[in-house]
C-alpha positions as CSV (number, residue, x, y, z in Angstrom):
1,X,356.5,71.3,230.0
2,X,354.8,73.3,226.9
3,X,355.9,76.8,226.6
4,X,352.9,79.2,227.1
5,X,352.6,82.6,225.8
6,X,350.0,85.4,227.3
7,X,348.0,87.1,224.6
8,X,346.1,90.2,225.0
9,X,344.1,92.3,222.5
10,X,344.6,96.0,223.2
11,X,341.2,97.5,224.6
12,X,340.2,94.3,226.1
13,X,340.9,93.4,229.7
14,X,341.2,89.7,228.9
15,X,344.4,88.0,229.0
16,X,344.7,84.5,227.9
17,X,347.5,81.8,227.8
18,X,348.1,79.9,224.7
19,X,350.8,77.4,223.3
20,X,353.5,78.8,221.4
21,X,351.9,77.2,218.2
22,X,348.7,79.0,218.9
23,X,350.5,82.1,219.5
24,X,352.1,81.7,216.2
25,X,349.0,81.1,214.4
26,X,347.3,84.3,216.1
27,X,350.4,86.5,214.9
28,X,350.1,84.9,211.3
29,X,346.3,85.4,211.2
30,X,346.9,89.1,212.4
31,X,349.1,89.9,209.7
32,X,347.1,88.0,206.9
33,X,343.8,89.6,207.8
34,X,342.9,92.3,205.2
35,X,342.2,94.9,207.8
36,X,345.2,93.8,209.7
37,X,346.7,94.9,212.8
38,X,349.9,94.8,214.7
39,X,351.6,92.6,217.4
40,X,353.9,93.7,219.9
41,X,356.1,92.1,222.6
42,X,354.5,93.4,225.7
43,X,357.8,93.6,227.7
44,X,359.6,95.5,225.0
45,X,356.8,97.2,223.3
46,X,358.4,96.4,219.9
47,X,356.4,95.3,216.8
48,X,357.2,91.6,216.2
49,X,356.8,89.5,213.2
50,X,357.6,86.0,215.1
51,X,357.8,84.5,218.4
52,X,361.3,84.7,219.7
53,X,362.4,82.7,222.7
54,X,362.3,85.9,224.9
55,X,358.7,86.7,224.2
56,X,356.7,85.8,227.1
57,X,353.6,88.1,226.3
58,X,352.0,89.5,223.2
59,X,349.6,92.5,222.6
60,X,347.5,92.4,219.6
61,X,346.6,95.9,218.2
62,X,343.8,95.7,215.8
63,X,343.4,98.3,213.2
64,X,340.3,100.4,213.8
65,X,338.7,101.7,210.4
66,X,336.3,104.6,210.5
67,X,335.3,107.4,208.4
68,X,332.9,110.2,208.5
C-alpha cells in the first residue's frame, strides 16, 4: 500500500491526499519558490524540511507580500 500524506494550504479549506513523492515535491517547490513559504507538520506544528516517517499531514503556509 502506498503511503499517503494529507496536504492543506493555510487559508484554504481544502485538504488533499498525495503520495509521499508528491508531498516531497510540494515541500521542495515551496522552499525553492522565490516568494517562498513554510511547511509544517500538522500534528506537531513544527516547521519541517523533509517528510519523516511520522508525518501524516503537512500544512503549507504561503508567504503573503504586501505593502502600502
